[in-house]
C-alpha positions, 0 to 999 in steps of 0.5 A: 595370778598365773602359774609360772613354768619355773615353779616346782611343786613338792606334793607327791604324785602317783601315776598309774600306767599300763600300755599306752606310751603316747598318753603316758608321755603327755602326762610326763610332759606336764609333770616335767613343767611342774618339776614334780619332786616325788613320783610314784609309778604304778604299772600293771603287767601285760595281759596273757591273752594279748600278744602285743601287751608285753611290748606296749607295756615295756614301751610305756614303762620306758617313758618313765626313764625319760625323766630328766629333772630332779625327781625321786621316782618310786616304781611298782611294776607288776610282772602279771596283769592285775587288771584296771580294778586291782592295779589302781587300788593296790597301787594307791595302797602302796603309795600311802605306805610312803606318804600321807597325801598325794595327787593321783593321775592315770596315763590318759588324764592330762592336767593343766599346770595349775592343777598342781598348786590347786591340789597342793593348797587344798590338801594343806587347807583341808588336811585335818578336816575329816569331812573332806575326803578328796580333791577333784581336778574335774569340772564336768558341769559343761557350763550348766551351772556357774560357780562363783568361787574357785571350787564347790563342795559335792558328794560326787567323786570325779577321779580323772585326776584327783588328790587325797590323804592317807587318812581318807584312803585308809577307809577304802575297801575294794571288796566293800565288805560291809555292803550286805549290812550297809547297802539298803535302798532307804539309806541311799534314798535318804542320802541321795534324795532321789528314788530313781537315782538311789535305785540305779546306784543300789543296782550299781553298788550291788553289782560292784560288791558281787563282782569284786568278790567273785571276779578276780579280773573285775575292772572297777575300783572307783565305784568302791571309792564312791561308796566309801565317801558316801557311807562316811557322808563326805564332801568332796572338792570340785574346781570351778573350771576343768583342770584335767582332760581325759584323753583315753576315750576311744577303741582302746579304752576299757570302759569308755569306747566312744570318742563322741562321749560328752566328757571326752577330751574336755578343754583345759582351763587355768585355775586363777590364784589366789583361790576364792574359797566358799563361805560355807562348807555345804553341798552345792545341790544345783551343781550336783543335780547337773553332774547327775545329768552330765556324768550319770545321765539322769535327767530331771523328771520334766526333761524325761517327759519332754524328750519322751513326748518329742519321740512320740511326736516324731520330733526327736 
């Protein structure tokens, strides 16, 4: 079964915007097709050292005024720039003072229409199951692993279009206050099952903890969310097809500067209904191993040796 353009979806949506009117409008066009009934807009303020920001931020906010369907709009517009760490984090805090579950998009994350009923069904099905902390719209497997069901369970936190519950987000702490107590290599190694991977994440999360507590303009919020999910031993839901594409890669991006990144502008696919649910709620280890490679660049040891030999022989 396919999704009709005439169907509307009551699940609230949060849209995080800044200074890109063009991509904001692309997201809004899909929200219009979905006839979203309640929209929370989180808009960061212009940077004081970027003269063009005031105009660009104003243009991005003006896109929200183009909403021409029955939609209750809540605006959280900042006059000052919080940065792309604090703005999403505090914005999602604000959303969950109003609702108990929400779909979350950023201004460069363009969803397929079927993303909305997929999220809606997952939010309803796992509403009271505390083992699940988020629903992702991203499939970044790049066809390395085929998924027989409509989704699989993962420890990864892919947030280019996702959904969660207030019950899960209330565990989030931007400052990772308990990291000095929790953040040990053995814990990460036991959880992740790979010493090299654990060492990498120990360094990443230690840096995140330090920067979040010492740099007011720290631009990361999602590593803290990964930490939140991991320390709670959460499983997250990943779709069998890619439902959201990130159109934000390029020279104006804060983190991903190259258009040739393998996750840039991935094709969108349609989720088919009715959904086919996994029989057991277990982590898909094969899929997570593939995600380590495609998303985080960690190759299995035999592949690393293979590519090193190719370089030594001058064949790569």
